[in-house]
C-alpha positions as CSV (number, residue, x, y, z in Angstrom):
1,X,0.0,0.0,0.0
2,X,2.7,2.3,0.8
3,X,4.4,1.8,-2.5
4,X,1.5,3.7,-4.1
5,X,2.1,6.7,-1.9
6,X,5.8,6.7,-2.7
7,X,5.1,6.5,-6.5
8,X,2.1,8.8,-6.6
9,X,4.2,11.6,-8.2
10,X,5.1,9.4,-11.1
11,X,1.9,7.8,-12.2
12,X,-1.8,8.4,-11.6
13,X,-2.7,4.7,-11.8
14,X,-0.9,3.9,-8.5
15,X,-2.4,6.8,-6.5
16,X,-4.0,4.7,-3.9
17,X,-2.7,3.0,-0.8
18,X,-2.1,-0.7,-0.9
19,X,-4.0,-3.3,1.1
20,X,-1.7,-3.2,4.0
21,X,-3.0,-0.1,5.5
22,X,-6.5,-1.0,4.6
23,X,-6.1,-4.0,6.7
24,X,-4.5,-2.1,9.4
25,X,-7.4,0.4,9.7
26,X,-9.9,-2.5,9.4
27,X,-8.3,-4.0,12.6
28,X,-7.8,-0.7,14.5
29,X,-11.3,0.7,13.4
30,X,-11.9,4.3,12.6
31,X,-12.8,5.8,16.0
32,X,-14.7,9.0,16.0
33,X,-16.2,8.4,12.6
34,X,-19.5,10.0,12.0
35,X,-21.8,8.7,9.3
36,X,-24.3,11.2,8.1
37,X,-26.1,12.3,5.0
38,X,-25.4,16.0,4.7
39,X,-23.1,17.6,2.2
40,X,-21.8,16.5,-1.3
41,X,-18.5,14.9,-0.2
42,X,-18.1,11.2,0.2
43,X,-15.4,11.6,2.8
44,X,-14.4,14.7,4.8
45,X,-11.2,14.9,6.9
46,X,-10.8,18.2,8.7
47,X,-11.5,20.7,5.8
48,X,-10.4,18.4,3.1
49,X,-13.2,16.8,1.1
50,X,-13.2,13.9,-1.3
51,X,-15.8,14.5,-4.0
52,X,-18.1,11.9,-5.6
53,X,-16.2,12.2,-8.9
54,X,-12.9,11.5,-7.0
55,X,-14.3,8.6,-5.2
56,X,-15.7,7.1,-8.4
57,X,-12.3,7.5,-10.2
58,X,-10.6,5.7,-7.3
59,X,-13.3,3.0,-7.4
60,X,-13.0,2.5,-11.1
61,X,-9.2,2.2,-10.9
62,X,-9.4,-0.4,-8.2
63,X,-12.0,-2.3,-10.3
64,X,-9.9,-2.1,-13.4
65,X,-6.8,-3.5,-11.5
66,X,-8.7,-6.4,-10.1
67,X,-10.5,-7.1,-13.4
68,X,-7.2,-7.4,-15.0
69,X,-5.9,-9.7,-12.3
70,X,-9.1,-11.9,-12.5
71,X,-9.2,-11.8,-16.3
72,X,-12.7,-10.6,-16.5
73,X,-14.6,-7.4,-16.0
74,X,-16.1,-7.2,-12.4
75,X,-19.6,-5.8,-11.8
76,X,-20.6,-3.8,-8.8
77,X,-22.1,-6.8,-7.0
78,X,-18.9,-8.7,-7.3
79,X,-17.0,-5.6,-6.1
80,X,-19.2,-5.4,-3.1
81,X,-18.7,-9.1,-2.2
82,X,-14.9,-8.5,-2.4
83,X,-15.1,-5.5,-0.1
84,X,-13.8,-3.1,-2.8
85,X,-16.1,-0.3,-1.9
86,X,-15.1,-0.2,1.7
87,X,-11.4,-0.5,0.7
88,X,-11.6,2.5,-1.5
89,X,-13.5,4.4,1.1
90,X,-10.6,3.7,3.5
91,X,-8.0,4.5,0.8
92,X,-9.4,7.9,-0.1
93,X,-9.9,8.8,3.7
94,X,-6.2,8.1,4.2
95,X,-5.3,10.3,1.2
96,X,-7.5,13.1,2.4
97,X,-5.8,12.9,6.0
98,X,-2.4,13.4,4.2
99,X,-3.9,16.2,2.0
100,X,-5.2,17.9,5.2
101,X,-1.9,17.6,6.8
102,X,0.0,19.1,3.8
103,X,-2.5,22.0,3.7
104,X,-1.9,22.8,7.4
105,X,1.8,22.5,6.7
106,X,1.5,24.9,3.7
107,X,3.2,22.5,1.4
108,X,3.3,23.3,-2.3
109,X,4.6,22.1,-5.7
110,X,6.0,24.3,-8.6
111,X,3.8,24.4,-11.8
112,X,6.8,23.3,-13.9
113,X,7.2,20.2,-11.7
114,X,3.5,19.4,-11.9
115,X,3.5,19.7,-15.6
116,X,6.5,17.4,-15.9
117,X,4.8,14.7,-13.7
118,X,1.6,14.8,-15.9
119,X,3.6,14.8,-19.2
120,X,5.8,11.9,-18.0
121,X,2.8,9.7,-17.0
122,X,2.5,6.7,-19.5
123,X,-1.2,6.8,-19.2
124,X,-1.4,10.0,-21.1
125,X,1.3,9.1,-23.8
126,X,0.6,8.3,-27.4
127,X,2.2,5.6,-29.5
128,X,5.4,7.8,-30.0
129,X,5.9,7.7,-26.2
130,X,5.2,11.4,-25.7
131,X,2.4,13.3,-24.0
132,X,-0.7,13.2,-26.1
133,X,-3.4,15.8,-25.2
134,X,-6.2,14.0,-26.9
135,X,-5.6,10.9,-24.9
136,X,-5.4,13.0,-21.7
137,X,-8.6,14.7,-22.5
138,X,-10.5,11.5,-23.4
139,X,-9.5,9.6,-20.3
140,X,-10.6,12.5,-18.0
141,X,-13.9,12.8,-20.0
142,X,-14.6,9.0,-19.4
143,X,-14.6,9.5,-15.8
144,X,-16.3,12.8,-15.7
145,X,-13.5,14.8,-14.5
146,X,-12.4,18.2,-15.7
147,X,-8.8,19.0,-16.5
148,X,-8.7,21.6,-13.7
149,X,-10.0,19.0,-11.1
150,X,-7.5,16.5,-12.3
151,X,-4.5,18.9,-12.1
152,X,-5.6,19.9,-8.6
153,X,-5.9,16.2,-7.7
154,X,-2.4,15.4,-9.1
155,X,-1.0,18.4,-7.3
156,X,-2.4,17.1,-4.0
157,X,-1.1,13.7,-4.7
158,X,2.5,14.9,-5.4
159,X,2.4,17.2,-2.3
160,X,1.0,14.2,-0.4
161,X,4.0,12.2,-1.4
162,X,6.4,14.7,0.3
163,X,4.8,13.7,3.7
164,X,5.0,10.0,2.9
165,X,8.7,10.2,1.9
166,X,9.6,12.3,4.8
167,X,8.0,9.8,7.3
168,X,9.0,6.5,5.8
169,X,11.5,6.8,2.9
170,X,15.1,6.4,3.7
171,X,14.5,4.9,7.2
172,X,17.4,2.6,8.4
173,X,16.7,-0.1,10.9
174,X,19.0,0.0,13.8
175,X,22.1,-2.2,13.3
176,X,21.5,-4.0,16.6
177,X,18.0,-5.1,15.3
178,X,19.5,-6.4,12.0
179,X,22.2,-8.2,13.8
180,X,19.7,-9.9,16.1
181,X,17.5,-10.9,13.1
182,X,20.6,-12.3,11.3
183,X,21.6,-14.2,14.4
184,X,18.1,-15.6,14.7
185,X,17.8,-16.6,11.0
186,X,21.3,-17.9,10.4
187,X,22.3,-19.7,13.7
188,X,23.1,-23.3,12.8
189,X,22.9,-26.3,14.9
190,X,24.1,-29.9,14.5
191,X,22.2,-32.5,16.4
192,X,22.1,-36.3,16.9
193,X,18.7,-37.9,17.1
194,X,16.7,-41.0,17.2
195,X,13.1,-41.6,16.0
196,X,11.0,-43.4,18.7
197,X,8.1,-45.3,17.1
198,X,5.4,-47.3,18.8
199,X,7.1,-50.4,17.4
200,X,9.7,-50.1,20.2
201,X,6.9,-50.9,22.8
202,X,6.3,-54.4,21.4
203,X,2.8,-55.9,20.9
204,X,0.0,-54.0,22.7
205,X,-2.5,-55.8,25.0
206,X,-5.9,-56.3,23.7
207,X,-8.7,-54.3,25.5
208,X,-11.2,-56.2,27.5
209,X,-14.9,-55.4,27.4
210,X,-14.7,-53.0,30.4
211,X,-11.8,-51.1,28.7
212,X,-13.8,-50.7,25.6
213,X,-16.9,-49.6,27.4
214,X,-15.1,-47.0,29.5
215,X,-13.3,-45.6,26.5
216,X,-16.5,-45.6,24.5
217,X,-18.4,-43.8,27.3
218,X,-15.7,-41.1,27.6
219,X,-15.6,-40.5,23.9
220,X,-19.2,-41.1,22.8
221,X,-19.4,-38.0,20.8
222,X,-16.6,-39.1,18.4
223,X,-18.8,-42.1,17.4
224,X,-22.0,-40.4,16.7
225,X,-23.5,-41.3,13.4
226,X,-23.9,-38.3,11.1
227,X,-27.1,-37.2,9.4
228,X,-27.7,-39.3,6.2
229,X,-30.1,-38.6,3.4
230,X,-31.6,-40.8,0.8
231,X,-31.4,-39.1,-2.6
232,X,-32.7,-39.9,-6.0
233,X,-31.1,-38.0,-9.0
234,X,-31.2,-38.0,-12.7
235,X,-28.7,-36.4,-15.1
236,X,-29.3,-35.2,-18.6
237,X,-26.2,-34.9,-20.7
238,X,-25.6,-35.7,-24.3
239,X,-24.2,-39.1,-23.2
240,X,-27.4,-39.9,-21.3
241,X,-29.6,-39.5,-24.3
242,X,-27.3,-40.6,-27.1
243,X,-28.4,-43.6,-29.1
244,X,-25.7,-45.1,-31.2
245,X,-28.0,-47.8,-32.5
246,X,-30.1,-45.1,-34.3
247,X,-27.1,-44.1,-36.4
248,X,-27.2,-45.7,-39.8
249,X,-24.3,-47.5,-41.5
250,X,-24.5,-45.1,-44.3
251,X,-24.1,-42.1,-41.9
252,X,-21.0,-43.7,-40.5
253,X,-19.6,-44.6,-43.8
254,X,-20.2,-40.9,-45.1
255,X,-18.6,-39.5,-42.1
256,X,-15.6,-41.7,-42.4
257,X,-15.1,-40.7,-46.1
258,X,-15.5,-37.0,-45.3
259,X,-12.9,-37.1,-42.5
260,X,-10.6,-39.8,-43.6
261,X,-7.6,-37.7,-42.9
262,X,-8.4,-38.0,-39.3
263,X,-7.8,-41.8,-39.4
264,X,-4.6,-41.5,-41.6
265,X,-1.2,-41.5,-40.3
266,X,1.4,-40.0,-42.7
267,X,4.8,-41.6,-43.6
268,X,7.6,-40.8,-41.3
269,X,11.3,-41.1,-41.8
270,X,14.3,-41.0,-39.4
271,X,16.6,-38.6,-41.2
272,X,20.4,-37.7,-40.8
273,X,21.9,-34.6,-42.5
274,X,25.6,-34.1,-42.9
275,X,26.6,-30.5,-43.7
276,X,29.7,-29.6,-45.8
277,X,31.6,-26.4,-46.1
278,X,31.3,-26.3,-49.9
279,X,30.0,-28.3,-52.8
280,X,33.4,-29.7,-53.6
281,X,33.7,-31.2,-50.1
282,X,30.1,-32.6,-50.4
283,X,30.9,-34.3,-53.8
284,X,34.0,-35.8,-52.3
285,X,31.8,-37.2,-49.5
286,X,29.5,-38.8,-52.0
287,X,32.4,-40.3,-53.8
288,X,33.7,-41.7,-50.5
289,X,30.4,-43.3,-49.8
290,X,30.3,-44.8,-53.3
291,X,33.8,-46.3,-52.8
292,X,32.7,-48.2,-49.6
293,X,33.1,-45.7,-46.8
294,X,30.4,-46.0,-44.3
295,X,28.1,-43.0,-43.5
296,X,29.3,-43.3,-39.8
297,X,32.9,-43.0,-40.8
298,X,32.2,-40.0,-43.1
299,X,30.6,-38.3,-40.2
300,X,33.5,-38.9,-37.9
301,X,36.0,-37.7,-40.7
302,X,34.1,-34.4,-40.8
303,X,34.7,-34.1,-37.0
304,X,31.1,-34.8,-36.0
305,X,29.1,-37.4,-34.2
306,X,25.9,-39.1,-35.2
307,X,23.9,-37.0,-32.7
308,X,25.2,-33.8,-34.4
309,X,23.6,-34.9,-37.8
310,X,20.3,-36.3,-36.5
311,X,17.2,-34.5,-37.5
312,X,14.9,-37.0,-35.8
313,X,11.8,-38.9,-37.0
314,X,9.7,-36.5,-39.1
315,X,6.8,-36.2,-41.4
316,X,7.4,-34.8,-44.8
317,X,5.7,-31.5,-43.8
318,X,7.7,-31.2,-40.6
319,X,11.2,-31.2,-42.1
320,X,12.5,-27.6,-41.7
321,X,14.4,-27.6,-45.0
322,X,12.1,-28.3,-48.1
323,X,15.2,-29.6,-50.2
324,X,16.3,-31.9,-47.5
325,X,12.7,-33.2,-47.0
326,X,12.3,-33.9,-50.7
327,X,15.6,-35.7,-50.8
328,X,14.9,-37.8,-47.8
329,X,11.5,-38.9,-48.8
330,X,12.8,-39.8,-52.3
331,X,15.2,-42.3,-51.0
332,X,14.0,-45.9,-51.8
333,X,14.8,-47.7,-48.5
334,X,16.2,-47.4,-45.1
335,X,20.0,-46.9,-45.0
336,X,20.0,-45.1,-48.4
337,X,21.9,-41.9,-48.8
338,X,21.4,-39.0,-51.2
339,X,23.5,-37.2,-53.7
340,X,24.6,-33.6,-52.8
341,X,21.5,-31.7,-51.7
342,X,21.7,-27.8,-51.9
343,X,20.2,-27.2,-48.5
344,X,19.2,-23.9,-47.0
345,X,22.5,-23.7,-45.1
346,X,24.8,-25.1,-47.8
347,X,25.5,-28.5,-49.4
348,X,24.5,-31.6,-47.4
349,X,24.2,-35.4,-47.7
350,X,21.1,-37.0,-46.3
351,X,20.6,-40.5,-45.0
352,X,17.4,-42.2,-43.9
353,X,17.8,-44.8,-41.2
354,X,14.1,-45.8,-40.7
355,X,10.9,-45.5,-42.6
356,X,7.4,-46.0,-41.3
357,X,4.9,-46.1,-44.1
358,X,1.7,-44.2,-44.2
359,X,-1.2,-46.0,-42.8
360,X,-5.0,-45.6,-42.8
361,X,-7.5,-47.2,-40.2
362,X,-10.1,-49.2,-41.9
363,X,-13.8,-48.2,-41.6
364,X,-14.4,-51.4,-39.6
365,X,-11.7,-50.5,-37.1
366,X,-13.2,-47.1,-36.3
367,X,-17.0,-47.7,-37.0
368,X,-18.1,-47.9,-33.4
369,X,-16.1,-44.7,-32.6
370,X,-17.7,-42.8,-35.4
371,X,-21.2,-44.2,-34.5
372,X,-20.8,-42.9,-30.9
373,X,-19.5,-39.6,-32.0
374,X,-22.4,-39.1,-34.4
375,X,-24.9,-40.1,-31.7
376,X,-23.4,-37.5,-29.4
377,X,-23.7,-34.9,-31.9
378,X,-27.3,-35.7,-32.5
379,X,-27.9,-35.9,-28.8
380,X,-26.5,-32.4,-28.3
381,X,-29.0,-30.9,-30.8
382,X,-32.1,-32.3,-29.0
383,X,-30.7,-31.9,-25.3
384,X,-32.6,-28.7,-24.6
385,X,-35.8,-30.2,-26.1
386,X,-35.4,-33.1,-23.7
387,X,-34.8,-30.6,-20.8
388,X,-38.0,-28.7,-21.6
389,X,-40.0,-31.8,-21.9
390,X,-38.7,-33.1,-18.6
391,X,-39.6,-29.6,-16.9
392,X,-43.1,-29.7,-18.6
393,X,-43.7,-33.3,-17.3
394,X,-42.7,-32.2,-13.7
395,X,-45.0,-29.0,-14.0
396,X,-47.8,-31.3,-15.0
397,X,-47.6,-33.3,-11.8
398,X,-45.2,-36.2,-12.7
399,X,-42.7,-37.3,-10.1
400,X,-39.0,-37.2,-10.8
401,X,-39.0,-41.0,-11.6
402,X,-42.1,-40.6,-14.0
403,X,-40.6,-37.6,-15.8
404,X,-37.3,-39.3,-16.3
405,X,-38.8,-42.5,-17.6
406,X,-40.8,-40.5,-20.2
407,X,-37.5,-39.0,-21.4
408,X,-35.7,-42.4,-21.3
409,X,-33.5,-41.1,-18.6
410,X,-32.1,-43.4,-15.9
411,X,-32.6,-42.3,-12.3
412,X,-30.1,-43.3,-9.6
413,X,-31.0,-43.7,-5.9
414,X,-28.5,-43.4,-3.0
415,X,-30.0,-45.0,0.1
416,X,-27.9,-43.1,2.5
417,X,-25.1,-40.6,2.2
418,X,-23.7,-37.9,4.5
419,X,-22.4,-34.5,3.7
420,X,-18.9,-35.7,3.0
421,X,-20.3,-38.3,0.4
422,X,-19.8,-41.2,2.7
423,X,-22.2,-44.1,3.2
424,X,-22.9,-45.8,6.6
425,X,-20.4,-48.4,5.8
426,X,-17.6,-45.7,5.4
427,X,-17.4,-45.9,1.6
428,X,-16.8,-42.6,-0.2
429,X,-19.2,-42.2,-3.3
430,X,-16.7,-40.9,-5.9
431,X,-19.0,-41.1,-8.8
432,X,-21.6,-38.6,-7.7
433,X,-22.1,-36.0,-10.4
434,X,-21.4,-32.5,-9.2
435,X,-20.9,-34.0,-5.8
436,X,-20.1,-30.8,-3.8
437,X,-23.2,-28.9,-5.2
438,X,-25.5,-31.9,-5.1
439,X,-24.8,-32.7,-1.4
440,X,-24.9,-29.0,-0.3
441,X,-28.2,-28.5,-1.8
442,X,-29.6,-31.9,-0.8
443,X,-28.7,-31.2,2.8
444,X,-30.4,-27.7,2.5
445,X,-33.8,-28.9,1.4
446,X,-36.5,-31.2,2.7
447,X,-38.2,-34.4,1.7
448,X,-40.0,-34.6,-1.7
449,X,-39.4,-30.9,-2.5
450,X,-38.6,-30.1,-6.0
451,X,-35.3,-28.3,-6.3
452,X,-34.0,-26.2,-9.3
453,X,-31.6,-28.3,-11.5
454,X,-27.9,-28.1,-11.0
455,X,-25.7,-27.4,-14.1
456,X,-23.3,-30.1,-15.3
457,X,-20.6,-28.4,-17.2
458,X,-21.8,-26.1,-19.9
459,X,-24.7,-28.0,-21.2
460,X,-25.8,-30.7,-18.7
461,X,-28.5,-30.8,-16.0
462,X,-29.0,-32.7,-12.8
463,X,-32.2,-32.9,-11.0
464,X,-32.6,-34.5,-7.5
465,X,-35.0,-35.1,-4.7
466,X,-34.5,-36.1,-1.1
467,X,-36.6,-39.2,-0.4
468,X,-35.8,-39.6,3.4
469,X,-33.7,-38.0,6.2
470,X,-31.9,-40.3,8.6
471,X,-31.2,-38.1,11.6
472,X,-27.8,-38.0,13.4
473,X,-27.8,-40.3,16.4
474,X,-25.6,-41.9,19.0
475,X,-24.3,-45.3,18.0
476,X,-24.0,-48.2,20.3
477,X,-20.7,-49.8,21.2
478,X,-21.6,-52.9,19.3
479,X,-21.9,-50.8,16.1
480,X,-18.5,-49.3,16.4
481,X,-16.6,-51.8,18.5
482,X,-13.9,-52.5,16.0
483,X,-13.2,-48.7,15.6
484,X,-13.3,-48.2,19.3
485,X,-10.7,-51.0,19.9
486,X,-8.4,-49.5,17.3
487,X,-8.7,-46.1,18.9
488,X,-8.2,-47.4,22.4
489,X,-5.0,-49.2,21.4
490,X,-3.7,-46.2,19.4
491,X,-4.2,-44.0,22.6
492,X,-2.6,-46.6,24.9
493,X,0.4,-46.9,22.5
494,X,0.7,-43.0,22.4
495,X,0.6,-42.8,26.3
496,X,3.1,-45.6,26.7
497,X,5.4,-44.1,24.0
498,X,5.4,-40.8,25.7
499,X,6.2,-42.3,29.0
500,X,9.0,-44.3,27.5
501,X,10.4,-41.3,25.6
502,X,10.4,-39.2,28.8
503,X,12.3,-41.9,30.6
504,X,15.0,-42.0,27.8
505,X,15.2,-38.3,27.8
506,X,15.8,-38.2,31.6
507,X,18.7,-40.8,31.1
508,X,20.2,-38.7,28.4
509,X,20.0,-35.7,30.5
510,X,21.8,-37.6,33.3
511,X,24.9,-38.5,31.1
512,X,23.9,-41.6,29.2
513,X,25.1,-41.8,25.6
514,X,22.4,-41.5,22.8
515,X,24.2,-44.3,20.9
516,X,23.8,-46.6,24.0
517,X,20.1,-45.8,24.3
518,X,19.6,-46.3,20.5
519,X,21.4,-49.7,20.6
520,X,19.3,-51.0,23.5
521,X,16.1,-50.0,21.5
522,X,17.4,-51.5,18.3
523,X,17.6,-48.1,16.7
524,X,20.2,-46.1,14.8
525,X,21.4,-42.7,15.7
526,X,21.1,-40.1,12.9
527,X,22.7,-36.7,12.6
528,X,21.5,-33.3,11.1
529,X,24.2,-30.9,10.2
530,X,24.0,-27.1,10.3
531,X,20.2,-27.0,10.7
532,X,18.6,-23.5,10.8
533,X,15.4,-22.3,12.4
534,X,13.5,-21.9,9.2
535,X,14.6,-25.2,7.7
536,X,11.9,-27.8,6.8
537,X,12.8,-31.4,7.5
538,X,10.5,-34.2,6.5
539,X,11.8,-36.5,9.3
540,X,12.0,-34.2,12.2
541,X,9.0,-31.9,11.5
542,X,8.5,-28.3,12.5
543,X,8.0,-29.2,16.2
544,X,11.4,-31.0,16.5
545,X,13.2,-28.2,14.7
546,X,11.6,-25.6,17.1
547,X,12.7,-27.8,20.0
548,X,16.3,-28.0,18.7
549,X,16.6,-24.2,19.2
550,X,15.2,-24.0,22.6
551,X,18.5,-24.1,24.6
552,X,22.2,-24.0,24.5
553,X,24.7,-26.5,23.1
554,X,24.3,-29.8,24.8
555,X,20.5,-29.4,25.1
556,X,18.5,-32.6,25.3
557,X,15.0,-32.3,23.8
558,X,11.9,-34.4,23.0
559,X,9.4,-33.5,20.4
560,X,6.5,-35.0,18.3
561,X,7.0,-35.6,14.7
562,X,4.6,-33.7,12.4
563,X,2.3,-36.8,12.2
564,X,2.3,-36.9,16.0
565,X,2.9,-40.8,15.7
566,X,6.5,-40.7,16.8
567,X,8.8,-39.0,19.3
568,X,12.1,-37.3,18.3
569,X,14.8,-37.7,21.0
570,X,17.7,-35.4,20.2
571,X,20.9,-33.8,21.7
572,X,22.5,-30.7,20.3
573,X,26.2,-31.3,19.4
574,X,27.2,-27.9,18.3
575,X,25.9,-24.4,17.8
576,X,27.3,-22.1,15.1
577,X,26.5,-18.4,15.2
578,X,26.9,-16.2,12.1
579,X,29.7,-13.6,12.2
580,X,28.1,-10.1,12.4
581,X,31.2,-8.5,11.0
582,X,30.7,-10.3,7.6
583,X,27.0,-11.0,7.5
584,X,25.6,-10.8,4.0
585,X,22.2,-11.7,5.6
586,X,22.1,-8.4,7.3
587,X,22.4,-6.6,4.0
588,X,19.8,-8.9,2.4
589,X,17.1,-8.4,5.1
590,X,18.0,-4.8,6.1
591,X,16.2,-3.1,3.2
592,X,13.0,-5.1,3.8
593,X,13.0,-4.7,7.6
594,X,13.7,-1.0,7.2
595,X,10.9,-0.7,4.7
596,X,8.5,-2.5,7.0
597,X,9.3,-0.3,9.9
598,X,8.9,2.8,7.8
599,X,5.5,1.5,6.6
600,X,4.5,0.9,10.3
601,X,5.5,4.5,11.1
602,X,3.5,5.9,8.2
603,X,0.5,3.7,9.1
604,X,0.6,5.0,12.7
605,X,1.0,8.6,11.6
606,X,-2.1,8.5,9.3
607,X,-4.1,7.0,12.3
608,X,-3.1,10.0,14.4
609,X,-4.0,12.4,11.7
610,X,-7.5,10.9,11.2
611,X,-8.1,11.0,14.9
612,X,-6.9,14.6,15.3
613,X,-8.7,15.9,12.1
614,X,-11.8,13.8,12.4
615,X,-13.3,11.6,9.6
616,X,-16.8,12.0,8.3
617,X,-18.3,9.4,5.7
618,X,-21.4,10.1,3.7
619,X,-22.6,6.7,2.4
620,X,-25.5,8.2,0.5
621,X,-23.2,10.2,-1.8
622,X,-20.9,7.2,-2.1
623,X,-23.8,5.1,-3.2
624,X,-24.9,7.8,-5.7
625,X,-21.5,7.9,-7.2
626,X,-21.3,4.3,-7.8
627,X,-24.9,4.1,-9.1
628,X,-24.0,6.0,-12.3
629,X,-23.6,3.7,-15.4
630,X,-20.2,2.5,-16.4
């Protein structure tokens, strides 16, 4: 957001604050704000007003930027859903606070400087890269802004940037802070560790009935059956109504003849091309081949390898050099070489090492494919007619099943499915059409209510009805006994592993060797070298990496892996701190940290300005400004 303020004197497209400050004010709120309907300004800060035209211009610019980002033109409803209107209101209010401050400080800008800023703006430049007055006038006319109003706005923006630059630009973060950041980011540690899995505990005891009952009673909510719904649906896609049997043999034959190229594979040849410096050298090469020299030896005598002369396997149309292509496809058989060919880049000799003849699939081989395609094409032409006939049937009182049968559509019934597409047996129904939309709407309607169809792709439809609702309920222990048993054993193993790991950690802290402990457990000690705080490690996981930096050299630590199924027992062997005298990291992060701190100061300063000057919003004028046609 603050980049826009810094660059505002260079381009009118980037006049508005970036989202950072918008979010900041969204968090802090705008205390003392008064919403009222009086006046013609959208926002008033002190004696500075933001007109409806200025607000609309800012809104349109934000809309244009986001439209380019999304790849399509946003409408106002979409803008509202994205919060653009409130963002722009906050942006112009912050700009107005800076304008009011500059007015009170009596800041100014020379007319020559202002003229230069406008002339240098690429938005107003023609195809010659120079300021174009017609472009300037047209752009302002499109947003309903006079040249005088724009010049005043541009002047305010340029003056505003003086405050921004004075507050935040050029700020240098303290060296002590940068050194601390460098120390934090680049401190490296080498550690020995072992991974403690539940396997080290040996076989777990099976739970008895009392164990299962107690565990089930303590965790009954985890075993509650979700709500299920019985759903019938029917789809209408071209594939649902296509009738290949209705396509005649004559239609198939005619389509095959009309598109025979589709079933033809052109001849291909694997081609090699040996270039020569001049025609004499090329003729000498032909003579050597005629005298018995192999093409491979001729290539080597020219200081090249076979990979240097290979063009690959190509169709005639794909050979880059037409003369070479003609020569290659004129050779009678694989292994033949050509006479001297005057190629695009000089004389060459061509050899063909493999020939794949052209082929055509027979009508019999592709008959079914063509028949299905023609049936789909025919189905696409009548799909909307079937849709309308189905809807008319429902409107006439037919049930979903009756209407589907009349249109020769096949209903599908799901006896029970929950919101996540699971059946009571735990199976996931992966073939539900438009699964997410279907289930969301099915769980938002009632039994036997007719719902609007769901679109399938660009030209398909899905109708459904809820036939029954099976409410969520508490399951009995017998229904989930196997699952309860698995969960009980997993919890027991986790508890036992935690206890065992803590015992091993205590031994390690008292002076035992990690290698000795590992050997007793049948494990191997691994080592991680020069690990930093921000490193990601698939074995240790983030928790263990954080634990490795929780103390000095010699630290013994215990942490869960990322899956929380194993424990990592570690000991820090060495700690390496970066040299502050030659730290390139300080230079790398220094600019970013300084900029962030400068942004924070500017953000706080604008908050103070708004609190001191007072901010008034007029939503009626803002709504009027945005109601004008685009």
